[in-house]
C-alpha positions as CSV (number, residue, x, y, z in Angstrom):
1,M,0.1,-0.8,-0.1
2,S,1.1,3.4,-0.8
3,L,0.9,6.7,1.3
4,Y,0.0,10.3,-0.1
5,R,0.6,13.3,1.7
6,F,-0.2,15.6,-1.3
7,A,1.4,19.1,-2.0
8,K,0.8,22.1,-0.5
9,T,-1.2,23.9,-2.6
10,S,-3.9,27.4,-2.5
11,K,-6.0,26.1,-4.6
12,A,-8.6,23.1,-4.6
13,A,-6.4,20.0,-6.8
14,R,-8.8,17.4,-8.2
15,V,-7.4,14.0,-8.5
16,D,-8.5,11.9,-11.6
17,S,-6.9,7.9,-10.7
18,T,-7.7,5.3,-11.5
19,K,-6.0,4.2,-8.3
20,V,-7.2,4.0,-4.2
21,V,-5.4,7.0,-2.9
22,Y,-4.9,6.3,0.4
23,P,-4.4,8.9,2.9
24,M,-1.2,9.4,5.1
25,Q,-1.3,7.6,8.4
26,V,-0.3,9.0,12.2
27,L,-0.4,8.5,15.5
28,F,-2.0,10.9,17.6
29,A,1.1,11.9,19.6
30,D,2.1,13.2,16.2
31,L,-0.9,14.9,15.3
32,A,0.3,18.2,17.6
33,A,3.9,18.4,15.8
34,L,1.7,17.6,12.7
35,L,-0.2,20.6,12.9
36,T,2.4,23.3,12.2
37,E,3.0,21.2,8.9
38,S,-0.1,21.1,7.5
39,D,-2.5,23.5,6.0
40,P,-6.5,23.8,6.6
41,G,-8.6,21.1,5.3
42,E,-5.8,18.5,5.3
43,V,-7.0,15.1,5.9
44,V,-5.2,12.4,7.6
45,F,-6.1,9.1,9.2
46,C,-5.2,8.8,12.7
47,T,-3.9,5.0,13.0
48,N,-5.1,5.4,17.1
49,C,-7.5,7.8,17.5
50,R,-11.4,6.9,18.5
51,K,-14.5,6.5,16.5
52,I,-17.7,7.0,18.5
53,G,-18.2,4.3,20.1
54,E,-15.1,3.4,20.4
55,G,-13.6,3.4,24.0
56,A,-10.7,5.2,26.3
57,A,-7.2,4.0,24.8
58,A,-9.2,1.6,22.6
59,G,-9.3,3.1,19.2
60,T,-8.8,1.5,15.9
61,G,-8.6,4.8,13.4
62,T,-10.0,7.2,12.4
63,L,-10.2,10.6,9.6
64,V,-9.2,13.8,11.2
65,Y,-8.6,16.8,9.9
66,D,-6.8,20.3,10.3
67,G,-9.3,23.0,11.3
68,G,-7.4,25.8,12.0
69,A,-6.4,25.8,14.7
70,A,-6.6,22.3,16.0
71,W,-7.4,18.4,14.6
72,L,-11.2,17.6,14.4
73,T,-12.7,14.5,13.9
74,V,-13.9,13.9,10.1
75,S,-16.8,12.2,11.6
76,T,-18.2,14.9,14.5
77,D,-15.9,17.9,14.0
78,A,-14.4,17.2,17.9
79,A,-11.3,17.1,19.0
80,P,-9.6,13.6,18.5
81,A,-8.9,11.5,21.1
82,V,-7.6,7.9,22.4
């Protein structure tokens, strides 16, 4: 499986591909450092963050996005947790 981090651009980009595009995978502990490098709207897969209904320390991963000042989960717009 190949992981991609899309180049930063000031314009929206359209991806035409016959291949599956996988978001970059990161751990919850690395999200804070990554926020300084990312642009608002950038999406990554946090491998140990919790989905809705998962218990503490039992996260199986979820998509999160850079909300400008903090990472937020795609599903609830809440701060991610482990």
